[in-house]
C-alpha positions in Angstrom: -29.7 -29.5 -42.1 -29.9 -26.3 -40.3 -31.8 -26.2 -37.0 -33.2 -23.1 -35.6 -32.5 -22.8 -31.9 -34.2 -20.4 -29.5 -32.2 -17.6 -28.1 -30.5 -18.5 -24.8 -32.7 -18.0 -21.8 -31.3 -16.1 -18.8 -32.4 -17.0 -15.3 -30.9 -13.7 -14.0 -32.5 -10.7 -15.8 -29.9 -8.4 -14.3 -26.9 -10.4 -15.8 -25.8 -7.6 -18.0 -26.0 -5.0 -15.2 -23.2 -4.1 -12.7 -26.1 -4.4 -10.2 -27.1 -8.0 -10.6 -28.0 -8.4 -6.9 -29.1 -5.0 -5.6 -31.5 -4.5 -8.5 -33.5 -7.5 -7.2 -33.7 -5.9 -3.8 -34.2 -2.2 -4.7 -35.7 -1.9 -8.2 -39.4 -1.3 -9.0 -42.5 0.1 -7.3 -43.0 -3.0 -5.2 -39.6 -2.5 -3.6 -40.4 0.9 -2.2 -40.4 -0.3 1.4 -36.9 -1.6 0.9 -35.7 1.7 -0.4 -37.5 3.6 2.3 -35.3 1.8 4.9 -32.2 3.1 3.3 -32.9 6.9 3.2 -32.1 7.3 7.0 -28.7 5.7 6.5 -27.6 8.2 3.9 -29.1 7.1 0.5 -30.4 9.6 -1.9 -32.8 8.9 -4.9 -29.8 8.8 -7.3 -28.0 6.2 -5.2 -30.6 3.5 -6.0 -29.3 3.1 -9.5 -25.6 2.6 -8.4 -24.0 -0.7 -7.6 -24.2 -1.4 -3.9 -20.8 -2.2 -2.3 -20.4 -3.7 1.1 -17.5 -2.6 3.2 -16.9 -5.2 5.9 -14.9 -3.9 8.8 -13.3 -6.1 11.6 -12.8 -3.0 13.7 -12.8 -3.4 17.5 -10.8 -2.3 20.5 -10.2 -6.0 21.4 -6.7 -5.9 19.9 -4.3 -3.3 18.4 -4.4 -5.2 15.1 -7.8 -3.8 14.3 -8.2 -0.7 16.5 -7.8 1.6 13.5 -9.9 -0.2 10.9 -12.8 2.2 11.4 -10.7 4.9 9.9 -9.6 2.7 7.0 -13.1 1.7 6.3 -14.1 5.3 5.6 -11.3 5.5 3.1 -12.6 2.4 1.3 -16.2 3.8 1.4 -15.0 7.1 -0.1 -13.2 5.2 -2.9 -16.3 3.2 -3.8 -18.6 6.2 -3.7 -16.2 8.3 -5.8 -16.0 5.6 -8.4 -19.8 5.6 -8.9 -21.0 3.1 -6.4 -22.9 3.4 -3.1 -21.0 1.9 -0.1 -22.5 0.5 3.0 -20.3 -0.2 6.0 -21.0 -3.1 8.3 -19.1 -4.9 11.0 -17.9 -8.4 11.9 -16.3 -9.7 15.0 -12.6 -10.1 16.0 -10.9 -12.2 18.7 -7.3 -12.1 19.7 -5.7 -15.5 20.2 -2.5 -13.6 21.0 -4.2 -12.3 24.1 -5.9 -15.6 25.0 -2.8 -17.7 24.3 -2.5 -20.6 26.8 -6.0 -20.2 28.2 -9.5 -21.8 27.7 -10.1 -18.8 25.4 -8.0 -20.5 22.7 -10.8 -23.0 22.1 -12.7 -20.1 20.4 -9.9 -19.1 18.0 -10.6 -21.4 15.0 -14.3 -21.2 15.6 -14.2 -17.5 15.2 -13.0 -17.8 11.6 -16.3 -19.5 10.6 -18.3 -16.9 12.6 -16.6 -14.1 10.7 -17.1 -15.8 7.3 -20.7 -16.5 8.0 -21.4 -12.9 9.2 -19.9 -11.3 6.1 -21.7 -13.8 3.8 -25.0 -13.2 5.6 -24.9 -9.5 5.3 -23.8 -9.3 1.7 -26.2 -12.1 0.6 -29.2 -10.8 2.5 -28.8 -7.2 1.5 -28.1 -7.9 -2.2 -24.7 -6.2 -2.3 -23.0 -6.2 -5.7 -19.4 -6.2 -4.4 -17.4 -6.3 -1.3 -14.3 -4.7 0.3 -13.3 -6.5 3.5 -10.7 -5.0 5.8 -9.0 -7.1 8.5 -5.8 -7.1 10.3 -5.2 -10.3 12.4 -5.0 -14.1 12.3 -8.6 -15.0 12.1 -10.5 -12.2 10.4 -8.2 -12.4 7.4 -9.0 -16.0 6.5 -12.6 -15.5 7.6 -13.0 -12.6 5.1 -11.4 -14.7 2.3 -13.7 -17.7 3.0 -16.7 -15.3 2.7 -15.4 -13.9 -0.6 -15.1 -17.4 -2.0 -18.5 -18.4 -1.0 -20.1 -15.2 -2.4 -18.3 -15.2 -5.7 -18.8 -11.5 -6.3 -16.4 -8.7 -7.1 -14.3 -8.4 -4.0 -11.0 -7.0 -2.7 -9.4 -7.7 0.7 -7.4 -4.9 2.4 -4.9 -5.8 5.0 -5.0 -3.4 8.0 -1.2 -3.1 8.0 1.7 -3.9 10.2 2.6 -2.1 13.5 5.5 0.3 14.0 8.1 -0.9 16.5 8.0 0.1 20.1 11.0 1.6 21.8 12.8 1.8 25.1 13.6 5.5 25.0 16.7 5.6 27.2 18.2 2.8 25.2 16.9 3.6 21.7 16.1 -0.1 21.4 13.3 -1.2 19.1 10.8 -3.7 20.6 8.0 -5.9 19.4 5.8 -8.6 20.9 8.7 -11.1 20.8 10.6 -8.8 23.0 7.9 -9.3 25.6 8.1 -13.1 25.4 11.9 -12.8 25.7 11.5 -10.6 28.7 9.3 -13.2 30.4 12.1 -15.7 30.3 14.8 -13.0 31.3 12.6 -11.9 34.3 12.1 -15.6 35.3 15.9 -16.1 35.3 16.3 -12.8 37.2 18.3 -11.3 34.4 16.2 -8.1 34.3 14.5 -6.5 37.3 10.8 -5.6 37.7 11.1 -2.0 36.5 12.7 -3.0 33.2 10.2 -5.9 32.7 7.3 -3.4 33.2 8.9 -0.9 30.8 9.2 -3.6 28.0 5.7 -4.8 28.6 4.2 -1.3 28.5 5.9 0.1 25.4 6.6 -3.0 23.1 3.3 -2.5 21.3 3.4 1.0 20.0 -0.1 1.5 18.5 -2.3 0.3 15.7 -1.3 -2.6 13.5 -0.5 -6.3 13.4 2.4 -7.8 15.2 5.6 -6.6 13.6 7.3 -9.6 12.1 6.6 -12.4 9.6 4.1 -14.0 12.0 0.6 -15.2 11.1 -0.9 -11.8 10.0 1.9 -10.5 7.9 2.6 -13.9 6.4 -1.1 -14.3 5.5 -1.2 -10.8 4.1 1.6 -11.7 1.8 -0.2 -14.9 0.7 -3.4 -13.0 0.1 -1.6 -10.5 -2.1 0.1 -13.3 -4.0 -3.3 -14.9 -4.6 -4.5 -11.7 -6.2 -7.2 -11.0 -3.6 -5.7 -7.7 -2.4 -4.0 -4.9 -4.4 -0.3 -4.8 -5.0 1.8 -3.7 -1.9 -1.2 -4.1 0.4 0.8 -6.5 2.6 3.9 -4.1 2.8 2.2 -0.9 4.1 2.3 0.0 7.8 -1.1 0.5 9.5 -0.9 4.3 10.0 0.7 5.3 6.7 -0.8 7.4 4.0 -0.1 4.5 1.6 -2.4 2.3 3.6 -5.2 4.9 3.3 -4.6 5.1 -0.4 -4.7 1.3 -0.6 -8.2 1.4 1.0 -9.5 4.1 -1.5 -8.1 2.1 -4.4 -9.8 -1.1 -3.1 -13.2 0.7 -3.2 -12.5 2.0 -6.7 -11.3 -1.4 -7.9 -14.4 -3.3 -6.8 -16.5 -0.9 -8.9 -14.2 -1.5 -11.9 -14.6 -5.2 -11.4 -18.4 -5.0 -11.3 -18.5 -2.9 -14.5 -16.0 -5.2 -16.2 -18.1 -8.3 -15.2 -21.1 -6.6 -16.7 -19.3 -5.8 -19.9 -18.0 -9.3 -20.3 -21.4 -10.7 -19.6 -23.0 -8.5 -22.3 -20.3 -9.4 -24.8 -20.7 -13.1 -24.1 -24.5 -12.8 -24.5 -24.0 -11.1 -27.8 -21.7 -13.8 -29.0 -24.0 -16.6 -27.9 -27.0 -14.9 -29.5 -25.2 -14.3 -32.8 -24.1 -17.9 -32.9 -27.6 -19.1 -32.3 -28.9 -16.9 -35.1 -26.4 -18.4 -37.6 -27.3 -22.0 -36.8 
C-alpha cells in the first residue's frame, strides 16, 4: 500500500542559500535598522545580498608572531570580496607565553585559548556571518581559532601567519633564532660570552614578523592544522612576510565563498532528491 507523505519541512528557510545566517539578520523591511548600522562601515546596497564573511584577526603588537596580521587580514578581506562576498574584519586577543615564561603570567596562557574561541564564536554567531577566515600566528590563538570553527560549524579556513626569518650577527654571518637567546643565557652565566655579545644576540635574534623559527608549538601546530584540512595547502610552509603568504590569505577568502556556495548547491540537490523520493512513495 502506498502512503502519501508530506514534503519535508525545513526549519531553516535559508537552507538553500549561501547566506543561511546573514539573511536572517539583514533581509526584509523589518531589518532596515540592522542594515543602517552597516552603511558607515562600508556596506553598499548591493552588499546586502552577498554572503557575509567574517575575517578574524589576532593582530596585536604584543608579540612578533602577530604583529603583521593586520596586513594579512586585508588580503583575506580582498579575496572574499573579489569572490562575491562581503567581508567584515574583527579582532580577538593574543597573549605570548613565550614572553611570560616562568612568571605568574603563565597562569593566563591556557585560559586565553578559551577567551579567543569564545570571542570569535560570539562575533560570528551574533552578527550572522555565513563563513569565517581566521588568521593567527602563535601558540594559543591558533587552537583558539580552531575551537571556534568547530563550534560554529560554518564554512571556514584558518590561515597561519607564517614563520619568522632568521636573525643574524652581521660580523659573524651567523643565523640566530629564539633558541640562540636561551643558549646565550647559559653561556653568559658560565662567562663564556661577554655582556656585549650577549646584548647583540638578544637584540637581533628575532628579526621581525612571524612565529619562532623552528618546529616549536606554532610551526608544529600549523603543520597539524594543514594536515587536518583546516588551512590551504602550503599554508604552514610560507614565511610571514612572503608574497606566497599574502596569496594564501587571498585564496582563503575566495575558498570560504566557494565553500558557502558549494554547501548551498549540495543542500539544494539533497532537498530535490528528498522531495522526489517523497512524491514517489
